N, CA, C and O of each residue as an XYZ file, in Angstrom:
740
protein
N     -30.742    -83.665    -84.988
C     -30.255    -83.936    -83.768
C     -29.621    -82.969    -82.951
O     -29.739    -82.962    -81.726
N     -28.722    -81.873    -83.819
C     -27.981    -81.196    -83.186
C     -28.921    -80.179    -82.292
O     -28.517    -79.683    -81.240
N     -30.133    -79.952    -82.805
C     -30.601    -78.861    -82.142
C     -30.969    -79.009    -80.713
O     -30.674    -78.306    -79.747
N     -32.029    -80.611    -80.849
C     -32.155    -81.567    -79.969
C     -31.212    -81.522    -78.474
O     -31.558    -81.212    -77.334
N     -29.845    -81.986    -79.039
C     -28.921    -81.798    -78.241
C     -28.406    -80.492    -77.551
O     -27.769    -80.532    -76.498
N     -28.721    -79.321    -78.212
C     -28.340    -78.401    -77.907
C     -29.017    -77.744    -76.991
O     -28.554    -76.930    -76.191
N     -30.451    -78.196    -77.132
C     -31.867    -77.579    -76.326
C     -32.045    -78.266    -75.027
O     -32.784    -77.917    -74.107
N     -31.246    -79.313    -75.087
C     -31.204    -80.322    -74.165
C     -30.440    -79.811    -72.923
O     -30.611    -79.928    -71.710
N     -29.345    -79.075    -73.868
C     -27.650    -78.840    -72.745
C     -28.021    -77.640    -72.333
O     -27.654    -77.371    -71.189
N     -28.738    -76.685    -72.992
C     -29.130    -75.630    -72.203
C     -30.226    -75.429    -71.548
O     -30.362    -74.302    -71.072
N     -31.234    -76.359    -71.344
C     -32.268    -76.772    -70.459
C     -31.133    -77.580    -69.234
O     -31.481    -76.865    -68.295
N     -30.439    -78.194    -68.822
C     -29.685    -78.488    -68.343
C     -28.703    -77.632    -67.726
O     -28.456    -77.866    -66.543
N     -28.235    -76.903    -68.164
C     -27.290    -75.383    -67.668
C     -28.506    -74.707    -66.924
O     -28.434    -74.335    -65.753
N     -29.578    -74.588    -67.678
C     -30.421    -73.688    -67.086
C     -30.789    -74.050    -65.792
O     -30.625    -73.344    -64.797
N     -31.378    -75.363    -65.824
C     -31.430    -76.490    -64.397
C     -30.679    -76.066    -63.255
O     -31.135    -75.722    -62.165
N     -29.183    -76.142    -63.703
C     -27.858    -76.094    -63.226
C     -27.947    -74.648    -62.579
O     -27.862    -74.533    -61.356
N     -28.104    -73.634    -63.334
C     -27.927    -72.047    -62.423
C     -29.191    -72.170    -61.931
O     -29.047    -71.718    -60.795
N     -30.393    -72.499    -62.041
C     -31.896    -72.166    -61.325
C     -31.551    -72.899    -59.436
O     -31.851    -72.455    -58.328
N     -30.777    -74.211    -59.902
C     -30.768    -74.562    -58.713
C     -29.910    -74.275    -57.658
O     -30.161    -74.313    -56.453
N     -28.317    -73.827    -58.523
C     -27.573    -73.057    -57.899
C     -28.171    -71.604    -57.091
O     -27.958    -71.301    -55.917
N     -28.839    -70.962    -57.934
C     -29.555    -69.779    -57.208
C     -30.640    -70.050    -56.201
O     -31.033    -69.218    -55.384
N     -31.117    -71.342    -56.330
C     -32.405    -71.767    -55.116
C     -31.362    -72.119    -54.144
O     -31.504    -71.675    -53.005
N     -30.487    -72.739    -54.369
C     -29.152    -73.075    -52.867
C     -28.444    -71.745    -52.236
O     -28.155    -71.647    -51.043
N     -28.196    -70.686    -53.269
C     -27.385    -69.984    -52.446
C     -28.609    -68.579    -51.877
O     -28.431    -67.952    -50.832
N     -29.753    -68.341    -52.805
C     -31.248    -67.819    -51.933
C     -31.001    -68.754    -50.497
O     -30.558    -68.124    -49.537
N     -31.254    -70.149    -50.320
C     -31.437    -70.808    -49.408
C     -30.230    -70.790    -47.960
O     -30.437    -70.953    -46.758
N     -29.359    -70.603    -48.490
C     -28.260    -70.431    -47.767
C     -28.099    -69.870    -46.596
O     -27.305    -70.380    -45.806
N     -28.888    -68.600    -46.222
C     -28.946    -67.364    -45.029
C     -29.877    -68.451    -43.771
O     -29.625    -68.665    -42.585
N     -31.328    -69.105    -44.927
C     -32.105    -69.422    -43.820
C     -31.459    -70.874    -43.338
O     -31.841    -71.487    -42.341
N     -30.451    -71.287    -44.199
C     -30.069    -72.660    -43.136
C     -29.211    -72.182    -42.489
O     -29.390    -72.654    -41.366
N     -28.265    -71.454    -42.453
C     -27.132    -70.650    -41.710
C     -27.820    -69.879    -40.441
O     -27.079    -69.689    -39.477
N     -28.909    -69.506    -40.371
C     -29.735    -69.179    -39.432
C     -29.616    -70.083    -38.417
O     -29.031    -70.143    -37.336
N     -30.544    -70.964    -39.262
C     -31.142    -72.108    -38.190
C     -30.072    -73.103    -37.727
O     -30.160    -73.806    -36.721
N     -29.145    -73.074    -38.513
C     -27.752    -73.919    -37.790
C     -27.223    -73.235    -36.498
O     -26.969    -73.761    -35.414
N     -27.123    -71.982    -36.865
C     -26.764    -71.223    -35.964
C     -27.650    -71.190    -34.500
O     -27.173    -71.180    -33.365
N     -28.847    -71.179    -34.823
C     -29.685    -70.845    -33.790
C     -29.951    -72.554    -32.830
O     -30.336    -72.599    -31.662
N     -29.702    -73.513    -33.497
C     -29.407    -74.935    -32.957
C     -28.650    -75.199    -32.478
O     -28.655    -75.797    -31.402
N     -27.536    -74.784    -33.220
C     -26.332    -75.504    -32.622
C     -25.526    -74.817    -32.184
O     -24.729    -75.358    -31.418
N     -25.370    -73.393    -32.452
C     -24.058    -72.754    -31.991
C     -24.650    -71.370    -30.930
O     -23.833    -70.745    -30.253
N     -25.549    -71.159    -30.916
C     -26.033    -70.465    -29.892
C     -25.575    -70.465    -28.457
O     -25.428    -69.420    -27.823
N     -25.372    -71.561    -28.004
C     -24.710    -71.619    -26.569
C     -23.189    -71.353    -26.598
O     -22.521    -71.153    -25.584
N     -22.621    -71.374    -28.082
C     -21.330    -70.989    -27.616
C     -20.870    -69.186    -27.930
O     -19.759    -68.873    -28.357
N     -21.656    -68.465    -27.704
C     -21.557    -67.016    -27.818
C     -21.247    -66.690    -27.094
O     -20.516    -65.704    -27.195
N     -21.550    -67.258    -25.726
C     -20.813    -66.384    -24.589
C     -19.222    -66.454    -24.034
O     -18.627    -65.841    -23.149
N     -18.850    -67.443    -24.934
C     -17.212    -67.649    -24.608
C     -16.826    -66.465    -25.165
O     -16.202    -65.748    -24.382
N     -17.002    -65.999    -26.327
C     -16.431    -64.672    -26.778
C     -16.345    -63.346    -25.323
O     -15.474    -62.621    -24.844
N     -17.761    -63.620    -25.085
C     -17.383    -62.524    -23.610
C     -16.735    -62.621    -22.728
O     -15.983    -61.770    -22.253
N     -16.984    -63.955    -22.285
C     -16.004    -64.499    -21.264
C     -14.353    -64.794    -21.835
O     -13.683    -65.658    -21.270
N     -13.933    -64.207    -22.687
C     -12.666    -64.224    -23.127
C     -12.330    -63.105    -23.116
O     -11.400    -62.868    -22.345
N     -12.787    -62.138    -23.775
C     -12.384    -60.962    -23.839
C     -12.309    -60.221    -22.471
O     -11.298    -59.583    -22.178
N     -13.286    -60.299    -21.707
C     -13.601    -59.862    -20.184
C     -12.566    -60.387    -19.462
O     -11.936    -59.638    -18.715
N     -12.224    -61.775    -19.574
C     -11.031    -62.382    -18.936
C     -10.095    -61.592    -19.275
O      -9.485    -61.061    -18.347
N      -9.677    -61.257    -20.715
C      -8.428    -60.702    -20.759
C      -7.969    -59.094    -20.311
O      -6.801    -58.707    -20.282
N      -9.096    -58.315    -19.995
C      -9.190    -56.884    -19.956
C      -8.974    -56.965    -18.365
O      -8.090    -56.245    -17.902
N      -9.676    -57.745    -17.531
C      -9.752    -57.646    -16.219
C      -8.337    -58.570    -15.546
O      -7.722    -58.225    -14.537
N      -8.083    -59.590    -16.244
C      -6.959    -60.181    -15.945
C      -5.666    -59.180    -16.429
O      -4.741    -59.109    -15.620
N      -5.540    -58.417    -17.670
C      -4.675    -57.421    -17.802
C      -4.450    -56.282    -16.486
O      -3.325    -55.906    -16.155
N      -5.624    -55.848    -15.860
C      -5.542    -54.812    -15.024
C      -5.519    -55.369    -13.519
O      -5.410    -54.581    -12.579
N      -5.627    -56.768    -13.321
C      -5.240    -57.447    -12.035
C      -3.759    -57.916    -12.200
O      -3.143    -57.974    -11.135
N      -3.042    -58.274    -13.365
C      -1.648    -58.501    -13.128
C      -1.040    -57.315    -13.448
O       0.182    -57.439    -13.527
N      -1.535    -55.982    -13.706
C      -0.524    -54.709    -13.291
C      -0.654    -54.322    -12.041
O       0.316    -53.825    -11.468
N      -1.942    -54.488    -11.358
C      -2.018    -54.121     -9.896
C      -1.338    -55.254     -9.266
O      -0.960    -55.004     -8.122
N      -1.167    -56.025     -9.547
C      -0.081    -57.229     -8.822
C       1.175    -56.850     -8.716
O       1.656    -57.022     -7.596
N       1.931    -56.345     -9.592
C       3.549    -55.966     -9.817
C       3.398    -54.486    -10.233
O       4.140    -53.912    -11.031
N       2.048    -53.791     -9.410
C       2.543    -52.369     -9.361
C       2.297    -51.857     -7.964
O       2.143    -52.670     -7.052
N       2.243    -50.371     -7.709
C       2.085    -49.988     -6.677
C       0.412    -49.588     -6.074
O      -0.471    -49.452     -6.920
N       0.187    -49.476     -5.082
C      -0.907    -49.373     -4.653
C      -1.380    -47.788     -4.662
O      -0.943    -46.951     -3.872
N      -2.241    -47.559     -5.582
C      -2.471    -46.092     -6.200
C      -3.843    -45.571     -5.229
O      -4.125    -44.373     -5.222
N      -4.637    -46.536     -4.442
C      -5.823    -46.188     -4.157
C      -5.917    -45.407     -2.857
O      -7.062    -45.003     -2.656
N      -5.189    -45.136     -2.080
C      -4.882    -44.283     -1.323
C      -5.717    -42.592     -1.335
O      -6.286    -41.810     -0.574
N      -5.304    -42.744     -2.757
C      -5.323    -40.993     -3.159
C      -7.285    -40.981     -3.776
O      -7.777    -39.890     -4.064
N      -7.946    -41.972     -3.863
C      -8.978    -42.199     -4.353
C     -10.421    -41.948     -2.917
O     -10.381    -42.021     -1.689
N     -11.296    -41.710     -3.700
C     -12.514    -41.387     -2.478
C     -13.547    -42.481     -3.224
O     -14.206    -42.352     -4.256
N     -13.440    -43.475     -2.404
C     -14.590    -44.836     -3.080
C     -15.698    -44.463     -2.142
O     -15.682    -43.830     -1.086
N     -16.955    -45.199     -3.022
C     -18.154    -44.977     -2.442
C     -18.498    -46.061     -1.170
O     -17.851    -47.106     -1.102
N     -19.394    -45.797     -0.320
C     -20.099    -46.672      0.509
C     -20.372    -48.290      0.275
O     -21.272    -48.645     -0.486
N     -19.797    -48.953      0.758
C     -19.059    -49.212      2.155
C     -17.536    -49.280      1.602
O     -16.777    -49.181      2.566
N     -17.032    -49.376      0.734
C     -15.218    -49.515      0.410
C     -15.122    -48.256      1.125
O     -14.152    -48.264      1.883
N     -15.871    -47.044      1.154
C     -14.802    -46.065      1.808
C     -14.248    -46.382      3.397
O     -13.377    -45.822      4.064
N     -15.055    -47.411      3.663
C     -14.915    -47.544      5.176
C     -13.620    -48.807      5.502
O     -13.315    -49.116      6.654
N     -13.077    -49.323      4.478
C     -11.707    -50.220      4.332
C     -10.664    -49.344      4.049
O     -10.762    -48.235      3.524
N      -9.830    -49.815      4.367
C      -8.314    -49.375      4.319
C      -7.963    -49.443      3.176
O      -8.352    -50.442      2.571
N      -7.109    -48.446      2.422
C      -6.530    -48.597      0.642
C      -6.040    -49.592      0.450
O      -6.087    -49.901     -0.741
N      -5.434    -50.478      1.241
C      -4.723    -51.597      1.008
C      -5.159    -52.535      1.308
O      -4.321    -53.421      1.477
N      -6.629    -52.936      1.553
C      -7.509    -53.883      1.927
C      -8.210    -53.791      0.153
O      -8.380    -54.700     -0.660
N      -8.454    -52.486      0.059
C      -9.829    -52.862     -1.235
C      -8.355    -53.074     -2.406
O      -8.551    -53.718     -3.437
N      -6.949    -52.486     -2.128
C      -6.264    -52.900     -3.330
C      -6.111    -54.537     -3.626
O      -6.077    -55.124     -4.708
N      -6.031    -55.071     -2.223
C      -5.987    -56.606     -1.908
C      -7.254    -57.036     -2.822
O      -7.114    -57.667     -3.870
N      -8.250    -56.708     -2.413
C      -9.971    -57.506     -2.636
C      -9.707    -57.390     -4.169
O      -9.636    -58.416     -4.846
N      -9.538    -55.965     -4.810
C      -9.593    -56.067     -6.319
C      -8.671    -56.705     -7.053
O      -9.010    -57.343     -8.049
N      -7.355    -56.611     -6.645
C      -6.156    -57.638     -7.113
C      -6.484    -59.043     -7.488
O      -6.458    -59.643     -8.563
N      -6.870    -59.457     -6.006
C      -7.976    -60.591     -6.027
C      -8.597    -61.333     -6.874
O      -8.446    -62.455     -7.356
N      -9.685    -60.060     -7.001
C     -10.553    -60.132     -7.881
C     -10.195    -60.523     -9.377
O     -10.524    -61.508    -10.038
N      -9.467    -59.503     -9.665
C      -9.467    -59.247    -11.291
C      -8.210    -60.755    -11.506
O      -8.084    -61.086    -12.685
N      -7.529    -61.425    -10.681
C      -6.829    -62.197    -11.062
C      -7.744    -63.639    -11.176
O      -7.807    -64.363    -12.169
N      -8.525    -63.867     -9.694
C      -9.309    -65.220     -9.849
C     -11.100    -64.883    -10.652
O     -11.517    -65.835    -11.312
N     -11.642    -64.161    -10.610
C     -12.747    -63.606    -11.534
C     -12.295    -64.389    -13.616
O     -12.907    -65.314    -14.152
N     -11.174    -63.626    -14.208
C     -10.617    -64.269    -15.308
C     -10.438    -65.618    -15.681
O     -10.715    -66.153    -16.755
N      -9.646    -66.389    -14.055
C      -9.687    -67.425    -14.725
C     -11.201    -68.528    -14.612
O     -11.665    -69.355    -15.397
N     -11.591    -68.097    -13.383
C     -12.852    -68.498    -13.700
C     -14.065    -67.980    -15.059
O     -14.859    -68.758    -15.588
N     -13.958    -66.883    -15.309
C     -14.177    -66.665    -16.882
C     -13.911    -67.317    -17.874
O     -14.761    -67.769    -18.641
N     -12.395    -67.486    -18.018
C     -12.058    -68.514    -18.898
C     -12.582    -70.026    -18.813
O     -13.122    -70.512    -19.806
N     -12.494    -70.455    -18.142
C     -13.090    -71.734    -17.532
C     -14.663    -72.093    -17.471
O     -15.206    -73.197    -17.444
N     -15.371    -70.421    -17.456
C     -16.919    -70.675    -17.253
C     -17.272    -71.523    -15.925
O     -18.148    -72.385    -15.848
N     -16.457    -71.124    -14.959
C     -17.131    -71.610    -13.626
C     -17.950    -70.383    -12.792
O     -17.426    -69.269    -12.790
N     -18.956    -70.540    -12.238
C     -19.434    -69.631    -11.492
C     -19.616    -68.081    -12.193
O     -19.618    -67.008    -11.590
N     -19.766    -68.310    -13.646
C     -20.173    -67.422    -14.345
C     -20.853    -66.327    -13.886
O     -20.374    -65.207    -13.707
N     -22.427    -66.814    -13.625
C     -22.932    -65.714    -13.159
C     -22.548    -64.630    -11.932
O     -22.693    -63.412    -11.831
N     -21.935    -65.757    -10.966
C     -21.053    -65.039     -9.971
C     -20.194    -64.010     -9.978
O     -20.293    -62.962     -9.340
N     -19.251    -64.377    -10.801
C     -18.092    -63.750    -11.201
C     -18.328    -62.462    -12.004
O     -17.519    -61.539    -11.909
N     -19.357    -62.376    -12.754
C     -20.024    -61.598    -13.541
C     -20.246    -60.310    -12.570
O     -19.771    -59.177    -12.496
N     -21.557    -61.344    -11.616
C     -22.092    -59.817    -10.405
C     -20.961    -59.259     -9.827
O     -20.992    -58.038     -9.671
N     -19.707    -60.021     -9.377
C     -19.072    -59.155     -8.702
C     -17.755    -58.305     -9.604
O     -17.059    -57.424     -9.099
N     -17.633    -58.780    -10.947
C     -17.044    -57.729    -11.481
C     -17.839    -56.196    -11.871
O     -17.357    -55.171    -12.356
N     -19.160    -56.497    -11.469
C     -20.199    -55.720    -12.090
C     -20.288    -54.364    -10.673
O     -20.485    -53.164    -10.866
N     -20.102    -54.961     -9.493
C     -19.546    -54.291     -8.479
C     -18.138    -53.537     -8.613
O     -17.899    -52.371     -8.299
N     -17.494    -54.242     -9.015
C     -16.002    -53.663     -8.992
C     -16.282    -52.599    -10.004
O     -15.978    -51.421     -9.821
N     -16.813    -53.010    -10.972
C     -16.644    -52.252    -11.908
C     -17.627    -50.819    -11.540
O     -16.937    -49.800    -11.550
N     -18.601    -50.660    -11.330
C     -19.381    -49.534    -10.738
C     -18.680    -48.903     -9.690
O     -18.676    -47.673     -9.634
N     -18.178    -49.482     -8.980
C     -17.141    -49.241     -7.799
C     -15.689    -47.845     -8.467
O     -15.318    -46.727     -8.108
N     -15.299    -48.908     -9.650
C     -14.410    -48.059    -10.304
C     -14.680    -47.129    -11.136
O     -13.795    -46.321    -11.419
N     -15.946    -47.033    -11.707
C     -16.411    -45.584    -12.376
C     -16.823    -44.997    -11.399
O     -17.174    -43.931    -11.906
N     -17.068    -44.912    -10.192
C     -17.732    -43.953     -9.498
C     -16.374    -43.395     -8.620
O     -16.549    -42.263     -8.171
N     -15.309    -43.888     -8.368
C     -13.839    -43.658     -7.825
C     -13.119    -43.054     -8.619
O     -12.467    -42.111     -8.171
N     -13.022    -43.360     -9.873
C     -11.858    -43.261    -10.871
C     -12.564    -42.701    -12.005
O     -12.297    -41.499    -12.020
N     -13.347    -43.002    -12.973
C     -13.744    -42.882    -14.149
C     -14.978    -41.772    -14.629
O     -15.249    -41.312    -15.738
N     -15.638    -41.546    -13.180
C     -16.600    -40.464    -13.511
C     -16.168    -39.184    -12.922
O     -15.516    -39.025    -11.890
N     -16.749    -38.064    -13.946
C     -16.427    -36.851    -13.969
C     -16.467    -36.349    -12.591
O     -17.376    -36.519    -11.779
N     -15.203    -35.614    -12.406
C     -15.330    -34.588    -10.750
C     -16.249    -33.933    -10.419
O     -16.761    -33.781     -9.310
N     -16.643    -33.252    -12.020
C     -17.687    -31.975    -11.814
C     -18.663    -31.996    -12.893
O     -18.146    -31.866    -14.002
N     -19.513    -32.082    -12.886
C     -20.380    -31.616    -14.247
C     -21.779    -31.268    -13.278
O     -22.085    -31.544    -12.118
N     -22.524    -30.431    -14.516
C     -23.727    -29.651    -14.361
C     -24.863    -30.039    -15.379
O     -26.081    -29.895    -15.277
N     -24.279    -30.448    -16.155
C     -25.569    -30.705    -17.362
C     -25.162    -32.019    -17.901
O     -24.041    -32.520    -17.822
N     -26.300    -32.551    -18.503
C     -26.114    -34.088    -18.929
C     -25.036    -33.845    -20.512
O     -24.410    -34.776    -21.019
N     -25.037    -32.939    -20.859
C     -24.107    -32.554    -21.833
C     -22.504    -32.849    -21.475
O     -21.652    -33.306    -22.237
N     -22.334    -32.387    -19.872
C     -21.009    -32.265    -19.478
C     -20.741    -33.481    -19.565
O     -19.927    -34.086    -20.262
N     -21.601    -33.867    -18.683
C     -21.383    -35.646    -18.394
C     -21.092    -36.389    -19.511
O     -20.027    -37.006    -19.518
N     -22.000    -36.465    -20.675
C     -21.740    -37.131    -21.625
C     -20.199    -36.853    -22.283
O     -19.685    -37.600    -23.115
N     -19.628    -35.742    -21.791
C     -18.211    -35.403    -22.407
C     -17.376    -36.791    -21.926
O     -16.463    -37.264    -22.603
N     -17.855    -37.384    -20.601
C     -16.893    -38.829    -20.057
C     -17.099    -39.851    -20.598
O     -16.559    -40.854    -20.131
N     -17.932    -39.966    -21.746
C     -18.497    -41.655    -22.217
C     -17.273    -40.838    -23.646
O     -17.412    -40.126    -24.641
N     -16.061    -41.569    -22.845
C     -14.707    -41.525    -24.019
C     -13.714    -42.420    -23.554
O     -13.721    -43.140    -22.556
N     -12.806    -42.252    -24.491
C     -11.353    -42.831    -23.923
C     -10.542    -42.082    -24.219
O      -9.887    -42.120    -25.261
N     -10.414    -40.888    -22.920
C      -9.719    -40.102    -23.277
C      -9.012    -39.709    -21.542
O      -9.269    -40.344    -20.519
N      -8.091    -38.489    -21.659
C      -7.907    -37.983    -20.041
C      -7.604    -36.302    -20.216
O      -6.559    -35.650    -20.224
N      -9.182    -35.901    -20.366
C      -8.954    -34.796    -20.899
C      -9.853    -33.846    -19.768
O     -10.019    -32.637    -19.928
N     -10.542    -34.823    -18.293
C     -10.429    -33.811    -17.511
C     -12.015    -34.287    -17.437
O     -12.524    -34.023    -16.348
N     -12.759    -34.839    -18.243
C     -14.445    -35.035    -18.346
C     -14.877    -36.586    -17.886
O     -16.004    -37.024    -18.118
N     -13.660    -37.496    -17.085
C     -13.948    -38.430    -17.058
C     -13.504    -39.764    -17.669
O     -12.307    -39.652    -17.934
N     -13.863    -40.720    -17.933
C     -13.323    -41.817    -18.918
C     -14.324    -43.224    -18.842
O     -13.765    -44.304    -19.034
N     -15.639    -43.205    -18.591
C     -16.403    -44.313    -18.461
C     -16.688    -45.250    -19.550
O     -17.199    -46.369    -19.499
N     -16.215    -44.505    -20.643
C     -16.904    -45.625    -21.814
C     -16.409    -46.708    -21.736
O     -17.215    -47.552    -22.127
N     -15.194    -47.262    -21.332
C     -14.861    -48.747    -21.524
C     -15.636    -49.794    -20.520
O     -16.088    -50.911    -20.769
N     -15.629    -48.798    -18.907
C     -16.320    -49.358    -18.189
C     -17.673    -49.438    -18.443
O     -18.170    -50.557    -18.313
N     -18.189    -48.784    -18.680
C     -19.619    -48.562    -19.455
C     -19.672    -50.360    -20.153
O     -20.240    -51.285    -19.573
N     -19.032    -50.464    -21.311
C     -19.090    -51.549    -22.328
C     -18.663    -52.552    -21.432
O     -19.354    -53.525    -21.734
N     -17.823    -52.912    -20.380
C     -17.923    -53.725    -19.524
C     -19.158    -54.017    -18.808
O     -19.486    -55.193    -18.650
N     -19.829    -53.128    -18.387
C     -20.910    -53.281    -17.777
C     -22.147    -54.310    -18.433
O     -22.645    -55.334    -17.964
N     -22.380    -53.665    -19.566
C     -22.915    -53.990    -20.673
C     -22.537    -55.384    -20.752
O     -23.369    -56.218    -20.396
N     -21.431    -55.749    -21.156
C     -20.984    -57.478    -21.390
C     -21.140    -58.272    -20.074
O     -21.283    -59.493    -20.136
N     -21.121    -57.711    -19.033
C     -20.985    -58.446    -17.788
C     -22.796    -58.976    -17.591
O     -23.394    -59.974    -17.189
N     -23.141    -57.621    -18.148
C     -24.729    -58.250    -17.975
C     -25.383    -59.162    -18.654
O     -26.206    -59.973    -18.231
N     -24.957    -58.991    -19.813
C     -25.256    -60.275    -20.968
C     -24.913    -61.753    -20.377
O     -25.658    -62.711    -20.580
N     -23.817    -61.830    -19.695
C     -23.188    -63.296    -19.442
C     -24.402    -63.346    -17.943
O     -25.095    -64.348    -17.768
N     -24.473    -62.297    -17.122
C     -25.326    -63.066    -15.978
C     -26.597    -63.409    -16.489
O     -27.090    -64.383    -15.920
N     -27.469    -62.771    -17.635
C     -28.885    -62.826    -18.227
C     -28.420    -64.355    -19.193
O     -29.223    -65.281    -19.077
N     -27.239    -64.593    -20.061
C     -27.372    -65.415    -20.687
C     -26.479    -66.863    -19.766
O     -26.885    -68.023    -19.827
N     -25.749    -66.603    -19.298
C     -24.973    -67.460    -18.480
C     -23.536    -67.962    -19.134
O     -23.105    -67.170    -19.971
N     -22.844    -68.952    -18.941
C     -21.683    -69.456    -19.395
C     -21.620    -70.047    -20.766
O     -20.550    -70.206    -21.354
N     -23.106    -70.460    -21.406
C     -22.500    -71.222    -22.397
C     -22.234    -72.481    -22.279
O     -21.835    -73.037    -21.256
N     -22.533    -73.173    -23.755
C     -22.002    -74.922    -23.871
C     -20.361    -74.856    -23.290
O     -20.062    -75.322    -22.191
N     -19.755    -74.460    -23.845
C     -18.065    -74.275    -23.455
C     -17.959    -74.034    -21.986
O     -17.280    -73.041    -21.724
N     -18.370    -74.574    -21.112
C     -18.252    -73.905    -19.877
C     -18.015    -75.171    -19.047
O     -18.210    -76.289    -19.523
N     -17.566    -74.955    -17.724
C     -17.686    -75.872    -16.728
C     -19.299    -75.955    -15.977
O     -19.982    -76.901    -15.583
N     -19.478    -74.652    -16.005
C     -20.746    -74.619    -15.467
C     -21.889    -75.435    -16.401
O     -22.836    -75.977    -15.831
N     -21.782    -75.478    -17.517
C     -22.616    -76.353    -18.330
C     -22.560    -77.922    -17.979
O     -23.515    -78.677    -17.796
N     -21.123    -78.219    -17.932
C     -20.545    -79.261    -17.593
C     -20.903    -79.592    -16.753
O     -21.241    -80.776    -16.743
N     -21.045    -78.906    -15.689
C     -21.518    -79.501    -14.244
C     -22.887    -79.684    -13.968
O     -23.317    -80.629    -13.306
N     -23.870    -78.419    -14.673
C     -25.132    -78.838    -15.014
C     -25.708    -80.123    -15.391
O     -26.670    -80.599    -14.789
N     -25.028    -80.798    -16.560
C     -25.241    -82.160    -17.453
C     -25.051    -82.953    -16.643
O     -25.893    -83.851    -16.604
N     -23.857    -83.024    -15.591
C     -23.706    -83.897    -14.440
C     -24.254    -84.411    -13.578
O     -24.208    -85.584    -13.208
N     -24.897    -83.432    -13.139
C     -25.933    -83.232    -12.126
C     -26.918    -83.693    -12.368
O     -27.553    -84.251    -11.474
N     -27.402    -83.623    -13.673
C     -28.468    -83.806    -14.598
C     -28.537    -85.610    -14.275
O     -29.422    -86.319    -13.797
N     -27.473    -85.835    -14.672
C     -27.182    -87.383    -14.882
C     -27.157    -88.416    -13.846
O     -27.169    -89.647    -13.852
N     -27.114    -87.432    -12.886
C     -27.150    -88.271    -11.124
C     -28.296    -88.793    -10.949
O     -28.551    -89.383     -9.900
């Protein structure tokens, strides 16, 4: 009887270990399936919040700072506008767009507007003043002020903003709420 009980207990332990191993092995597949079905629409909120913080911080600095745009050379058509108007335009966009991004309101529109702002900023501020080779240009892909430019962060912002244009604002947004609301009407 002891041998039978011992054999039955080890068989149950073996079954239990096998079942646990099966559950552990199936966990990644189940997690990915759950993420694809339920959580994929939440991904854009992380980009929206990060970009809102970065652009909002820049906007608040400009709001409380002095206009230094007079010393810059802007690309066309912004070079036709007075420096004070450009300052006001950029400050306003860097204050309003982050609020819209946080709310997920008109995300694609504000992402496109921030892309334009970022391209102009790269051209006017972050691009190297002189470069003759791609190797010299690539030195500007950094977060430094060594005279080679400094376009690493703005380029990352462009990629994140492009992702928002292609993906939209996601499920946790006023855009999604408005879309559902209009569909129900």
